[in-house]
Structure formats: C-alpha cells, structure tokens
N, C-alpha and C positions, 0 to 999 in steps of 0.2 A: 748779022742782019739786025737792023734797028726797026723798032715798031713805034708807032704813034697811037696813043690811046685817047679816045674821045669819050667823055663821061656824059651820059644822058640822064636827066632827072627821071626818077620813077619810084615805085613802091615795092619794097621787098616784103613778100608775104611768106611767113613760115607756117606751114600747116602742121597741126598737131597730129601725132602718130595715131594710126588706127590698129596698131599691133596689140591684140588682146590674147595672144596665145601663150601658153606656158612653154618654157624652154626645158624645164626639168621638174621632176617631182620625186622626192625621197620620203621614206617612211621610217619611223624609229623601230618598227617591228614588221615582220612579214615581207613578202615579195609581191609586187604588183603583177596582176594578170589582166590583160596582156602586158607585155613590156612597154614602158612609157614611150609615147610618140606624141608630139604636140598636136597632131590632128586627130588623135583618139581621145574621146571625152569620157568614156565610162570604163571603170576598172573595178576589180575585186581583189581582195586579199584575205587570207585566213591566218589567224593568230592563235596562240595557245590559250587555254582556259585561264592561265595565270596572268595573262596580259590585261591589266585593268584599265589601261589608257594608251593612247598613241599620239604621236606628234607628226605633223607633216611639214616638209620643207619644200615649198614651191619656189621656182625661179622663173623670171621673165628676162627676155633680151632687152626690153624697153624699160629703162629705169623710171619713166614717167607713168607706167601702168600701175594701177592699184589692185590689191588682192584682198579678198575677204574669205574666211573659212567659217562656214556655218554662221555667217553674218557678222563675224568679228574680224577686224582688220589684221592683216598679216604682212610681214615684210619679205620681199624677195630675197631668197638665199638664207633665211633664218628659220629655225624651228618654230612652229606654231605653239600656241598654248596647249596644255595637255587635254586631250579630248577623251572623256570617260567612255568606256565601252560596256555595253550590256552583253549578257550571254546571247548569242545568236547574231542576227543581222543588224548592222549599224550603218547608216547612210551619212556620208560626209560630203558637203557641197563646197566646191572651190569656185568663187566668182572672180573673174579677171575683167577689169574695166580699162580700156585703152586710154592713152593720154587725151584723146579728143573728148572723153567723158560720155561718149555715145556708144561706141563699139564695145560689145561685151561677149564674153565666152564663159560657159559654165562647164566645169569638170565634176564628175561624181565618183567617189570611191566608196564601195560597199565593203565594210570590214566585218568579216564573220569571226566572231569570238567563239571558240569551241567551248562546250560545256564540260565540266569535270565529270568523269565517270562516277565519282562518289555521289553526284547529284541524282543519278538514275536509280530510283528505288521502285521496282515493279510492285503492284499490289498483289496480295496473295489470296484474295477472295474473289470468286466469280459467281454471281447469283442471277443468271439470265431469266428473270421472271417478268420483265417488262415494266418494272416499277421505276426505271430511270436511275437506279442505284446499283452499281457494279454489274450492269447488264453485259458489259464487255470488259475484257481484260485490259487494264490501264498500265502503261509504262510511261509515266510522266516525263516530258521533255525529250522523248526519243526522237522527235522530229528535228532536233538539233544535230542529229547524227544521220545524215542522208544515206550513208552506205550501210545502214543497219539491216539486220535480219533477225528473226526470232524462230525458235523451234520449241515445240512442246511435246513431251513424251508421257506415255502412261507408265504405270508401275512395272510393266513387263518390258519396257524399253522400246515400245513401238512408237514411232513418230506419228502424232495425231494432228499436228499443225505445223506449217512452215509458211513464212511470208518474208519477202525482201521488201524493205521500205515499210515496216509495220506502222499502221495508223490508228492504233488503239481500237480496233474494230472486231476483234475475234470474240465470238459469243459462245464459245464452248461447244462447237459442233464439228463433226467430221463428215465431209461430203454432204453437208446439209442436214445430217442427223445429230440430235443431241447426244453428247457423251454422257456416260453414267456419272453419278456423283462420286466424288472421291478425290484423292490427291494426285496431282500431275506435276511433272518437273519441266522446268524451262531453261533454255539457254538464250541469252541475248548478246548478239554480236553488234558492236557499235562502230567498228572501223579498224583499219590497219594499225598495228602497234598499240591498240587499246585492249585492256583486259576484258575478257568475257565476264558476263554476269550470270551466275547460276542460282537457282532457287526453286521453290515449289509453290504451287497454288492449289487451292481447294475449290472444286465445283460443288455448289449446294443448290439443289432444286426444291421447289415446293412439292410436298407430298400430297 
C-alpha cells in the first residue's frame, strides 16, 4: 500500500514535565519506615548512637527535575553530602522541583539517632522541699529512650516506685505519701538489647 503525506505548517509545542515525584530513596544507614513509595512523603528511620552522619540518595524518573536536600542541591542517583546527626530527632527535607519549574513535592525523613547508654547518668540526690533543686529524681536524656521504665526499691527490697516512660517527675512518694529519708536503689531499663543501669539515690528532707 502506498501513502501520500501532506505537510501542513504549524507549531510544535513541547511542554515541560510536571513530574516532581521521587522514584527512589536510599540511606547510608538505617531502614526507612514505611517502605519507600513515591506517593508517601513522610518517613522515619532509627540509627545507632555511633552514627554521626547520614547520606541520602534520591532518584527521579525525570532527568529534568531538580532536587535539594535541606536547601542544598543534590543529584539524582548520587549520594548527598554528609548530613550531621544530633542525638535524638533530626528532620531532613527533600524538595523536588519538576522540569516546569512550578510543580514541587517535598519529602521528609525524620532520623532518630539513639543515645549512648553511657550518657545516661541518673542523679543520686532527691531533696523534695519545693526549692526547685532536686525536687524530683532526674535521669537526664531518658526521653531519648521511649521504651524506658524505672523501678525504685527500699533497703528491704520492696518496690516503692515504678513507671514506664519515666519523665523525671518522681518526688519521692509512695501512693502520695512521702517516703522516709534514706538510701534507695534504682533500676533503669532503656530498651531491648541495652544494658540496665543500676544505682542508688538518697532522699533528704528538711527536719
């Protein structure tokens, strides 16, 4: 079969892509939760206390899209600059701008860097007299271990206090009644596979 083509003058318009979705996202440490999906924009990941920085490798299907991580340009398919991590929660923003320069998508990765057990050093003095100093038992940075619990025992081995998710708020009481002055013993649980912390604290009251 033979065809005859007739050419008509006109204008060919090429529209810039509006694709601003990530096609993939990899991390140098930890595992994304939930699993990556281009339509999911918020993720979290937990890394060890020894992880001082992290890199992200974002990829896009559209080579004309641009990517920035925490405001710094990044290349599709290449590891980002090293992002320093503080102990606790770190928020990393990934901005993708489509080829059209208008369409934008933002992805957020919250990186939780665990604290070292060695950092947790409970105070050993409790003076609940209302002067604002040692009125409650302090376990600094315990909030970095959300699965924590604490137990306190008297010299006879009786449990006088227990709390899961301790918030530095125990004032040396048992069922609302002040405990006697003296030495008490504590156990601090921080999480699975982490060492327990054992020690003692002394309750001192005004006479």
